[in-house]
C-alpha positions in Angstrom: -51.9 6.9 -18.7 -48.7 5.0 -17.5 -46.8 6.1 -14.4 -43.9 8.5 -15.0 -41.4 5.9 -13.9 -42.7 3.4 -16.5 -42.7 6.0 -19.2 -39.1 7.0 -18.4 -38.1 3.3 -18.4 -39.7 2.8 -21.9 -38.0 6.0 -23.1 -34.6 4.6 -22.1 -35.4 1.2 -23.7 -36.4 2.9 -26.9 -33.1 4.9 -26.8 -31.3 1.5 -26.4 -29.7 2.3 -23.1 -27.8 -0.5 -21.5 -29.9 -2.4 -18.9 -27.5 -1.4 -16.1 -27.8 2.3 -17.1 -31.5 2.1 -17.1 -31.5 0.6 -13.6 -29.1 3.2 -12.3 -31.0 6.1 -13.9 -34.3 4.9 -12.6 -32.8 4.5 -9.1 -31.2 8.0 -9.2 -34.5 9.7 -10.1 -36.4 7.7 -7.6 -34.0 8.6 -4.8 -34.2 12.3 -5.8 -38.0 12.1 -5.7 -38.0 10.3 -2.2 -35.5 12.8 -0.9 -37.8 15.8 -1.6 -41.0 13.6 -1.1 -42.5 14.9 -4.3 -42.8 14.0 -8.0 -39.6 14.6 -10.0 -41.7 16.9 -12.3 -42.0 19.3 -9.3 -38.3 19.4 -8.5 -36.3 22.3 -9.9 -32.6 22.8 -10.9 -31.6 24.4 -7.6 -33.0 21.4 -5.7 -31.1 19.0 -8.0 -27.9 20.9 -7.4 -28.5 20.8 -3.6 -29.2 17.0 -3.9 -25.9 16.4 -5.8 -24.1 18.3 -3.1 -25.9 16.3 -0.4 -24.8 13.1 -2.1 -21.2 14.3 -2.3 -20.8 16.0 1.1 -23.2 14.3 3.5 -23.5 10.8 2.1 -19.9 10.8 1.0 -20.7 9.1 -2.3 -17.9 8.7 -4.9 -17.4 11.1 -7.7 -18.6 8.4 -10.2 -21.8 7.7 -8.3 -22.6 11.5 -8.2 -21.8 11.8 -11.9 -24.1 8.9 -12.8 -26.9 10.6 -10.8 -26.3 13.9 -12.6 -26.3 12.1 -15.9 -29.6 10.5 -15.0 -31.1 13.9 -14.1 -29.9 15.4 -17.3 -31.5 12.6 -19.3 -34.7 12.7 -17.3 -35.2 16.5 -17.5 -33.5 17.5 -20.7 -34.4 14.5 -22.9 -37.3 12.7 -21.5 -39.5 15.5 -20.1 -38.1 18.1 -22.5 -41.0 20.3 -21.5 -39.0 23.5 -21.4 -40.0 24.2 -17.8 -36.7 22.8 -16.5 -33.6 22.4 -18.5 -30.6 21.4 -16.5 -27.7 23.6 -17.4 -25.2 22.0 -15.1 -21.7 21.7 -16.6 -19.9 18.3 -16.5 -17.9 17.9 -13.3 -14.2 17.4 -13.5 -12.8 14.2 -12.0 -10.5 15.2 -9.0 -6.9 14.5 -9.6 -5.1 12.3 -7.1 -1.7 13.2 -5.9 1.0 10.6 -6.9 2.5 8.3 -4.4 6.0 9.4 -3.6 8.5 6.6 -3.1 11.8 6.9 -1.3 15.1 6.3 -3.2 15.5 2.9 -1.5 12.0 1.8 -2.6 12.6 3.0 -6.2 15.9 1.0 -6.2 14.1 -2.2 -5.0 11.5 -1.9 -7.7 13.8 -1.0 -10.5 16.6 -3.5 -9.7 14.9 -6.5 -11.1 12.4 -5.0 -13.4 12.0 -3.7 -17.0 11.1 -0.1 -17.6 7.5 -0.8 -18.8 6.8 -2.7 -15.6 8.3 0.1 -13.5 6.2 2.7 -15.5 3.0 0.7 -14.6 4.0 0.2 -10.9 4.7 3.9 -10.5 1.4 4.8 -12.2 3.1 7.0 -14.8 1.2 7.5 -18.1 4.3 8.7 -19.9 7.5 6.7 -20.1 9.6 9.9 -19.9 8.4 10.4 -16.3 9.7 7.0 -15.4 13.0 7.7 -17.1 13.7 10.4 -14.5 14.1 7.6 -11.9 16.5 5.5 -14.0 19.6 7.4 -12.9 19.0 5.8 -9.5 19.9 2.4 -10.8 23.2 3.2 -12.7 25.3 2.0 -9.8 23.2 -1.1 -9.5 23.4 -2.0 -13.2 27.1 -2.7 -13.0 26.4 -5.2 -10.2 23.7 -7.1 -12.1 24.9 -10.2 -14.0 23.2 -10.7 -17.3 22.2 -14.3 -18.2 23.8 -13.6 -21.6 27.2 -13.3 -19.9 27.1 -17.0 -19.3 27.0 -17.7 -23.1 30.6 -16.5 -23.5 32.1 -18.0 -20.4 34.1 -21.2 -20.1 31.7 -22.5 -17.5 29.8 -25.6 -18.4 26.0 -25.1 -18.7 24.2 -28.0 -16.9 21.7 -28.0 -19.6 24.4 -28.7 -22.2 25.5 -31.8 -20.3 22.0 -33.2 -20.4 22.1 -32.8 -24.1 25.4 -34.7 -24.3 24.0 -37.5 -22.2 21.1 -37.7 -24.5 23.4 -38.0 -27.5 25.3 -40.8 -25.8 22.1 -42.7 -25.0 20.8 -42.2 -28.6 24.0 -43.9 -30.0 23.4 -47.1 -28.0 
């Protein structure tokens, strides 16, 4: 009979898991087994929960890394072993929400002064444009000071680019 690790690997190949997923799942189950120094078949749900907490609190691993390990354990115990002796009933964990970065009025003015609204939305990390619109009132006094390039179209000033065109016309008549 093949070793448990080989059987689990073949199971994931048969299920057409991505190679990287297979590597990560095999590694997660191996680390669990090493942590308790026993076969994963002998490890129960309470031990798995304690191991996830250990990864999170002691090893300070990222939320994503802990979730990959949890997914590996669910795959190993619920799908691969599927013996009925252990069925992980651990709900999916919620990703922690990060607090937004708060900018001062001066910082917002600097960002908005020379930028379009979609760029500002992206820079501020807003998912909804209406959130960004709240900050637009800050720039009303600045808008009157900004000179649009279109204003030059209707002025009496000569555009240097036009004079180049005139020179080209003169040269083409020669």
